[in-house]
C-alpha positions in Angstrom: 0.0 0.0 0.0 2.9 2.3 0.9 4.6 1.6 -2.5 1.3 2.2 -4.3 0.8 5.5 -2.6 4.4 6.4 -3.6 3.7 5.6 -7.2 0.5 7.6 -7.2 2.5 10.6 -5.8 5.1 10.2 -8.5 2.4 10.1 -11.3 0.5 13.1 -9.8 3.5 15.3 -10.6 3.1 14.8 -14.4 0.6 15.9 -17.0 -1.6 12.9 -17.7 -4.4 14.9 -19.2 -3.6 14.1 -22.8 -5.8 12.8 -25.6 -5.1 10.7 -28.7 -6.5 13.4 -30.9 -4.1 16.1 -29.7 -1.2 13.8 -30.0 -2.2 12.9 -33.6 -2.5 16.6 -34.5 0.9 17.5 -33.0 2.6 14.6 -34.8 0.9 15.6 -38.1 2.2 19.1 -37.8 5.8 18.0 -37.0 5.8 15.6 -40.0 4.4 18.3 -42.4 6.5 21.2 -41.2 9.7 19.8 -39.7 10.6 16.5 -41.3 11.5 18.0 -44.7 14.2 20.2 -43.0 15.9 17.1 -41.7 16.0 15.2 -45.0 19.7 15.7 -45.5 22.8 13.7 -46.2 24.3 14.6 -42.8 21.2 13.5 -40.8 21.1 10.2 -42.7 24.8 9.7 -42.0 24.1 10.4 -38.3 21.2 7.9 -38.3 23.4 5.1 -39.4 25.3 5.5 -36.2 22.1 5.2 -34.2 21.0 1.8 -35.6 20.8 -1.2 -33.3 21.6 -3.9 -35.8 19.3 -6.7 -34.6 18.8 -10.4 -35.2 16.1 -12.1 -33.2 15.2 -15.1 -35.3 14.2 -18.6 -34.4 16.9 -19.8 -36.8 19.7 -17.8 -35.2 22.8 -19.9 -34.4 26.3 -19.4 -33.2 27.5 -19.5 -36.8 24.9 -17.0 -38.1 25.4 -14.6 -35.2 29.2 -14.8 -35.7 28.8 -13.9 -39.4 26.3 -11.2 -38.4 28.9 -9.7 -36.1 31.7 -10.0 -38.6 29.7 -7.8 -41.0 30.0 -5.0 -38.4 33.8 -5.6 -38.3 34.0 -5.5 -42.1 31.9 -2.4 -42.3 34.3 -0.5 -40.1 37.1 -1.5 -42.5 35.2 -0.8 -45.7 33.6 2.4 -44.7 36.0 4.1 -42.3 34.5 7.5 -42.9 31.0 6.5 -41.9 29.7 6.0 -38.3 29.4 2.3 -37.3 26.2 1.0 -35.9 25.5 1.7 -32.2 24.9 -1.9 -31.1 24.4 -5.5 -32.1 21.2 -6.8 -30.5 20.8 -10.6 -30.0 19.3 -13.2 -27.7 21.2 -13.7 -24.4 22.6 -17.1 -25.4 24.6 -15.2 -28.1 26.1 -12.5 -25.8 29.4 -14.4 -25.6 29.5 -15.0 -29.3 29.1 -11.4 -30.1 31.4 -10.1 -27.4 34.2 -12.4 -28.5 33.7 -11.8 -32.3 33.2 -8.0 -32.2 36.4 -6.0 -32.9 35.0 -2.5 -33.3 35.3 -0.2 -30.3 32.2 1.7 -29.3 29.7 -0.9 -30.5 27.6 -2.1 -27.6 26.5 -5.7 -27.1 22.7 -5.6 -26.4 20.6 -8.6 -25.4 16.9 -8.9 -25.1 16.1 -10.5 -21.8 13.5 -11.2 -19.1 11.5 -13.7 -21.2 11.4 -11.5 -24.3 9.1 -10.8 -26.1 6.2 -11.7 -23.8 7.7 -11.1 -20.4 5.4 -13.9 -19.2 7.7 -15.6 -16.8 8.6 -15.7 -13.1 10.6 -12.7 -12.0 13.3 -15.1 -10.7 13.7 -16.5 -14.2 13.9 -13.0 -15.7 16.6 -11.8 -13.3 18.7 -14.9 -13.8 18.5 -14.6 -17.6 19.6 -10.9 -17.3 22.5 -11.7 -14.9 23.8 -14.5 -17.3 23.6 -12.2 -20.3 25.7 -9.6 -18.5 28.1 -12.2 -17.3 28.6 -13.3 -20.9 29.4 -9.8 -22.2 26.1 -7.9 -22.7 26.7 -4.2 -22.1 23.0 -3.3 -22.6 19.9 -5.2 -21.7 16.4 -4.8 -23.3 13.5 -6.0 -21.2 9.8 -6.0 -21.7 7.5 -4.3 -19.2 4.9 -6.5 -17.5 2.1 -5.4 -19.8 -0.5 -7.7 -18.3 0.1 -6.2 -14.8 0.0 -2.7 -16.2 -3.3 -3.2 -18.0 -4.8 -4.4 -14.7 -3.6 -1.3 -12.9 -1.0 -3.2 -10.9 1.6 -0.6 -11.1 3.6 -1.7 -8.1 4.3 -5.1 -9.7 5.3 -3.3 -12.9 7.8 -1.1 -11.1 9.0 -3.8 -8.8 9.9 -6.1 -11.7 11.7 -3.3 -13.5 13.7 -2.5 -10.3 14.7 -6.1 -9.8 15.9 -6.5 -13.4 17.8 -3.2 -13.2 19.5 -4.6 -10.2 20.4 -7.7 -12.2 22.0 -5.5 -14.9 24.5 -4.1 -12.4 26.3 -1.2 -14.1 25.0 -2.1 -17.6 22.3 0.1 -19.2 18.7 -1.2 -19.3 16.1 -0.5 -21.9 12.4 -1.0 -21.0 10.1 -2.0 -23.9 6.6 -0.7 -23.4 5.0 -2.7 -26.2 3.0 0.4 -27.0 0.7 -1.3 -29.5 -0.9 -3.1 -26.5 -1.4 0.0 -24.5 -3.9 1.5 -26.9 -4.1 5.1 -25.5 -1.7 8.1 -25.3 -2.4 8.3 -21.5 -1.4 4.7 -21.0 1.8 5.2 -23.0 2.6 8.2 -20.9 2.0 6.4 -17.6 4.0 3.3 -18.7 6.9 5.6 -19.7 6.9 7.3 -16.3 6.7 4.0 -14.4 9.6 2.6 -16.4 11.8 5.6 -15.8 10.8 5.6 -12.1 11.7 1.9 -11.9 15.2 2.5 -13.2 15.1 2.4 -17.0 18.1 4.0 -18.8 16.1 4.0 -22.0 12.5 3.5 -22.9 11.7 1.6 -26.1 8.5 1.4 -28.1 8.1 -2.2 -29.1 9.5 -5.7 -29.4 8.8 -5.8 -33.1 7.0 -9.1 -32.6 3.4 -7.6 -32.4 1.5 -5.2 -34.5 1.2 -2.2 -34.3 4.8 -1.8 -33.4 6.5 1.7 -33.2 4.3 4.6 -34.3 5.2 8.3 -34.5 2.3 9.0 -32.0 3.7 6.6 -29.4 7.2 8.1 -29.9 5.8 11.7 -29.4 4.2 10.7 -26.1 7.3 8.8 -24.9 9.5 11.8 -25.7 7.2 14.1 -23.9 7.4 11.8 -20.8 11.2 11.8 -21.0 11.3 15.6 -21.2 9.1 16.1 -18.2 11.0 13.4 -16.2 14.3 15.2 -17.1 12.9 18.6 -16.1 11.8 17.3 -12.7 14.7 14.9 -11.9 17.7 16.0 -14.0 18.1 12.4 -15.1 18.5 11.9 -18.9 16.8 8.9 -20.3 17.4 7.5 -23.8 14.7 6.8 -26.4 14.5 3.8 -28.9 11.8 3.3 -31.5 11.8 -0.4 -32.7 9.6 -2.5 -34.9 8.1 -1.4 -38.1 11.0 1.0 -39.2 10.8 0.1 -42.8 12.1 3.2 -44.7 14.5 6.1 -44.4 11.5 8.4 -44.1 10.5 6.4 -40.9 13.9 7.1 -39.5 13.7 10.8 -40.4 10.3 11.1 -38.7 11.6 9.6 -35.4 14.7 11.7 -35.6 12.5 14.8 -36.1 10.2 14.0 -33.2 13.2 13.6 -30.9 14.7 16.9 -32.1 11.5 18.8 -31.7 10.4 17.4 -28.3 13.7 16.7 -26.6 16.2 18.9 -28.4 19.8 18.6 -29.5 21.0 17.0 -26.3 19.3 13.8 -27.3 20.7 13.7 -30.8 23.7 11.5 -30.2 24.0 7.7 -30.8 24.0 7.2 -27.0 20.6 8.8 -26.3 18.8 8.1 -29.6 18.7 4.5 -31.0 16.7 2.7 -33.6 16.0 -1.0 -33.4 16.1 -2.4 -36.9 18.2 -4.4 -39.4 16.5 -3.6 -42.7 17.1 0.1 -42.2 20.9 -0.2 -42.1 21.2 -1.1 -45.8 18.6 1.6 -46.8 20.4 4.3 -44.9 23.8 3.2 -46.3 22.4 3.2 -49.8 21.2 6.8 -49.4 24.4 8.0 -47.9 26.7 6.4 -50.6 24.3 7.3 -53.4 23.7 3.8 -54.8 21.9 0.6 -53.7 24.0 -1.4 -51.3 23.1 -4.6 -49.5 26.0 -4.8 -47.1 24.3 -6.2 -43.9 
């Protein structure tokens, strides 16, 4: 009860009086008026360095993940003047494979953990999986918020599970995936963002990419608003990661623009702004070099 009251007090400090319609209109204006200004070579080049190159397939194996990682090593040699990807994101069982194969400094080893993508497991299992991933070389951990508990209004369980998994991460950064497509409303997305940050998230992330709808500009706008308000109140900077459904360079430009307009230049680094995707890497590279390239 005491924890519940504490969470209610935290939420009461923020503006939760938002509607889906006002969010849609704000995003529509940003896309129409601001995105064209960011459709430049330099922005596309920057976005390449924000990509979290991801493989989360049932068919992944040590051999395929090693080859996947080698591509990042080769990219650094073949395109020395371009920014390398921000991270390689894999399942926990491949953390050691990536960390031992990766030769490029500054590329993080990210693992989805905590019974990704459903988060439907015992908290003890989630924390052990996270601890093992970190032990094997993961430098960042992506977990999924307990969506079922959230939708039932059980916010203390949501926060408690995030806190326990953050503890299991030790000093490594943790991203909390909200699975915004399941949350339905802007208000729910705002509350989930705030609970995740309060629980210890270093980043908040839209989606697993395993359910539809995945990332949307509207969800991104609300999440960035929450990050800004949280930063203004606490001084703690939280990163943002759209993931799932990023299919075009224009998608990337839209998310970049939302971050720029809502959060400002301080978030426009490959530490604080990430994009979870694989298909986008080749599309951005093709735009930057001026011809179709299928490198990754």
